[in-house]
C-alpha positions, 0 to 999 in steps of 0.5 A: 613606084606605083603607076601614079608615081611613075607617071608623075616622075615622067611628067616632072622629068620632062618639065625640068628638062624643058625648063633647063633647055628653055633657059640655056637656049633662048633670050629670057622673056617675061613669060620665061621667067614667070614659068621658071619661078612658078609653083609648077617649077617649085613642085617639079624640083621638090619632087626630086628633093627626096634624093639624098644629095647635098649638091641638089639641096645646095643648088635648090637653095641658090635657086630659091634666092633667085626666086626671091629676087624675082618676087621682089622685083621681076623687072629688074630680075628680067633685065639682069637675066637678059644682060647675063644671057648675052654676056655668059652664053652669046658674046660678043666677048670670049665666053668664060664658060663655053656652052659646048661639050666638045670644048670641055672634052678637048680643052680647045675652043673649037667647035664641030670636033669628033665628040660633036659627031658622036652627039649627032649620032646619038640624035640620029639614032632617035631620028632627030637633028637640030632644027638649024643643022648643019649650021649649029654645033650639035653639042650645045647644052640647050640642044642636048637638054632638048634631046632629053626633053623630047625623049622624056616626052616619048617615054610618057607616050610609050607608057600611055600606050602600054608599049613596054619595049619602047618605054624601056628602050627610051629610058636606056637611051636617055641613061646612056646619053646622060652618062656618055655626054652631059654628065661628062662635062656639065658639072665643070661647065656649071663651075665655070659659070659660077666663077664667071658670075656666081650670083647670076640666074644662069650660074644657079640654074647650071648648078641645079641642072648639074645636081639634078642629072645624076639624080635622074640617072638613079631615077631612070634605073628605078623606072626601068626596074618598075617596068620589069615588075 
């Protein structure tokens, strides 16, 4: 990777983590979907298409179907997304795909478990905590994605400041968090969302996120190797 590719990679990573976090963390708005289906998103997603991943290719195809539907009728797409967000991520009925790590690690529908504390400790190690702490379960998918988005932003800043030690440390922190947390459960979460509503935006975004994460682990390795040159 040359310097320009490194910078572009970091920007694209930050953008995608923020997009995923925005979708899973907030009720969708017209502005949200406009950003999600923008050319910027298309370019960011396409930047990682060079990876040899059939899962990512399939997830991109599913996402493109959502983008086409949005292009044909944005108002209908927004109404469907708002309805699905409530049914799939909020309630009041029991969620078929609970968006918390601890549920998948223990197979128990109880929040604030031991695994939740491990996630919280990862946040504390970077001097971060959820804004609604301690009233939210720290291992919600949107909060974990927000953590990675913020670390990615800090990595960009470290690169700009030529702080190679902090740059490497932040990348190692992100790789560890991915391997120890998100990659442990998001694939199953995406499968459950797909079973609950296979054609929904959220099922397709979850599949896209699940396919992107292992690619990002490889990308982080390449970024670390580039930093050692």
